[in-house]
N, C-alpha and C positions, 0 to 999 in steps of 0.2 A: 462138199457137193451141196446146193440148194435143194431144198424140198420143193417137189411140184405142189400146185396151188389148185384147189378146186373150189368152184362157187357154186353153192347149193341154193335154190331157191325154195322157201316153204320147208326148213329143217327142223322147224320145232316138234313135229310129233309124225307119227306114221312113217311112210316110205322115205320122206326127206331127212327125219331123224336118223333112219337107219343108215342111209348113205352117209349122212355126216359123221357116225359113230366108225363106220366101216372104213371110211376115207382117212379118218385121223388116225385109225389104228395100223393103217398100212401105210403111214408116213406122209400124208399129205398135210399141208398147212391149208387153211380153210378162209373163204369169205362166204359170211352167213346171212341171207337175205329174208328179211319176213316184216310183219308189222309190229310185233310184240317186242319192244326193247329188252323186258326184264327178262322173257324166257330165252331170248338170243345170248343175253349175258349170261345167265345162268348154263346155258349149253356150252358157251365158249370156255367158260372157267373150269368145266367137267373136263372137257376134252383136253385143255391146256394140263390139268394136273394128272390126267390119265396117260396122256400120250406125249407131253411135251409141245402140244400143237400151237402155233401162232394163229389166232383167230381173229379176222376182222368182222365186225359188225355193219350191217348196212340196215337201216331201218327204213323200210319202203312199202307202200301199197302199190302193188304192180299194175293196179287198174287205173293209179292216177299217173298221167303221161310225164308229169314233171318230176315224180318220185322215180318213175321207172326209167326216167334220162341218166338218173343217177348210177343205176346200175349198170346202163350201157356205157356209161364212162368209165366205168371202173374195168369192164370188160375189154375196152379199147387202149386202155393204159399201156403204152408200149415197155414202160419203165416196170411194170409189174404184172408180168403174163400170167395169164390165167390158162394151166393148162388142161383143166376139165371143167366144164359147165355141164350142171345137171338142172335142167328145167322141170322142175316138181310141183311148184306152187298152184294149186287150184283149189276149186270148190264145185258144188252142184247147187241146184235148184230143185226144190221139193215140190210136186205139185203139176198142174197144169200150165202149158205153154200160157194160154190166154189168162190164167189167173196172175202172171206177173206184168208189170209194166214193160214197155220195149226198153226203157232205161235200165231196168235189172237185167233184162237180156242182153243188152248192149255191155254192160258191166261183165257179166259173164264172159263174153266173148274176148273183151278187153284182156282179160287175165289169162284165159285159156289159149287164145290164138294170138292177139296182137302181142302181148308179152313174149309168149314163145318165139315169135317173128323176129322181133327188135332184138332180143338179147341174143338169138342165134346171129344174126347178122353182126351185130356188133362184135362177138367172140370170133365169127370166121373170118373176118379180114385180117387181123392179127396172127392167126392160127396158120392162115394159108401163107402169109407173108414168111413166117417162121418155118413153114413145111412141117408142122406138127400140132396135134391137140386132139380133143375128143370132145364129142358132144353128146349128152344122153338127155332125149326129151321124154317125159313120163307121159305117154298117152294112155289107151284103155282098149280091152277087146271091144267094149260097146263101141268103138268107131266104125265097126263092122255092122253094126245094126242100125234100123232106123227108129231113133228114139229121140227125135228132137235136136234142140240146139246143142246140148252137150255131147250127145252122139257126133253130130256133125263137127263138132269143134275137134273132137279126138281123132275123127277120120281126117280131117285136115293135118294135123300134128303128124300123125303116121305118114300121111303120103309126102310132106315136107320133108320130113327125116330121110325117107326113103330116096327121095330125089336128092338130097343134099349129099347122103353119102355116095350115091353114084356119081356125083357131079364131082365131088371134092377129094374122095380117097385118094387119087393116084396123086394127090397134090399134099398129102401127108394127113388130111384131117378125117379121123372116123366119126360118123353121126349114126347113133343108133337110137330107135325107139323102143320103149319098154312098155309093153302091153298087158298090166295085169288084170285081172278080173276082179271080184268082190276081195277087198281087203280089209282088215281089223285095222282100223284107224280112226281118227277123230272125224274124217270125212263124213261119215255116214250119220254120226251123233249129231253134227251141225245140221245135217238135213234133217232131221227129224226121225231117221230111218232106226227102227228098233235094232239093237244087236242080235246078229245071227238070223237075221232076215233071211228066209229061203231055204233051202237044204244047207245042213252043215258043210257037207262036201264041196260047196261052191267057195266057201272063205278061205282065203290064205293069209300066211302070218306076213306082216312085212319085213320081217328079217329074212326069211324064205325068198321072198322076192327080189330083195335086194342082193342077197348071195348069189341068186340064179342070175340076175341081171349082170353082176359084175363077171361072173364065170364066163357069159356070154359074150360080153363085151371084150374079155382076154382072148375069146376065140375069133373075134373079128365079125361077129354077127351084125346084119343090119336090123333084124328084129329080134326082140327078147319077149317072150310069152311064158311066163313063170308056170311050171307044172305041167304035166302030160294031159292032165283034164282040160286046161285051158287053152292048150295047144290042138286038141282035137275040136273042142267047140269054135275056136278061130277059124280053122280049116273050113268046117261045115258052114259057118257063117259066110266067111268071104265068097264061098262058092254058091249060096244060097240066094236065088231072086227074092229082092226086097220085099216084094207082094207076098211071097210066102212067110218071109220073117214075119212080116207085120200080122199075118193070121195067126201064127203059132206063138206069140209072145203074150206075155202077161200084160197087166195094165202100164202104159207108156203115158209120156207125155202128149195131150193133145192141143 
């Protein structure tokens, strides 16, 4: 019997790396997508050695439309069907909205929104035609908060995921949004945010986030919010008026 294939974007660190390792351990072959060929190939060798995983590497910057198209083409290839898409790649901008050029803000949306939209569209067609498939879009609980373009992008991803699951579940495709909070990864290092920023209880472990996500996926859930504390925070944020949220939040992007 052939092994299921999972395509994971942003798998070289953090949540994406945890997804790649757990999926390889559970019997998936992998298509790994990131910008850094050396790190992709090291990870591929590690997973092949540990689990006998067949790993395909695609070097692509998802903010570049031509490079993104190569990943779309792989997802749409009927001869090599992808059973699970994990849209994980992303980054953030530190500082004020007006401190950045509009081109920087546009690139952020290209990676966080456009890439997710296009890759999901490319995957959904073949999955619906086969009557099976799964998509996990890594969003964030910050999508429930008014915190600039990053939170707006994550709010879009959550809403799109919920709509897609409601629309295509009866045709065999399960779409789930994963909404972690602060997680110990390279994400915040790249933004220049010091490790452990904020209360310690807010920080999650990437392996725990992915374990919770895969558990929720197996249960058929549409949204996965890892840890009880973030489920409480997300529920409060979702039902609190944005004007109130804006007054009680700490520093945010202006």
